[in-house]
Steps between C-alpha positions, in 0.01 A plus 500: 500500500344387820511628854844546656640216704852484633503125437425547129770764465747267670400220262557732205841603635602137559391402148701778340803427716479130413487591130810714538690243707421182310493601134856536369380552143314822577658796322644796686222713352228275641684476833489877520127508425414232757730658759318828452164324544633344819608832650179673389256266674266689731602447863184627667131543427513878454765471230308216333171692496672811365639298211164343425339845492778634278456219250121488491439876515628531142245253366173632366198292600303363207177454690297712739536422867863387491714616790761762415799611709550867436 
């Protein structure tokens, strides 16, 4: 995960939408998964950073000096 950029989020949304629109062989189950990913994309930097903190705060650093988000 890198820094938030609206352009990157738009690219992700376009890629997912293209997958949904152009792949007739995709199962309904996979359509539901990708549709959920599409609707769950972070729309602003605060939301993005909160998700990053939520994900990485559960990881335990293996080495001294690693940044933690608690």
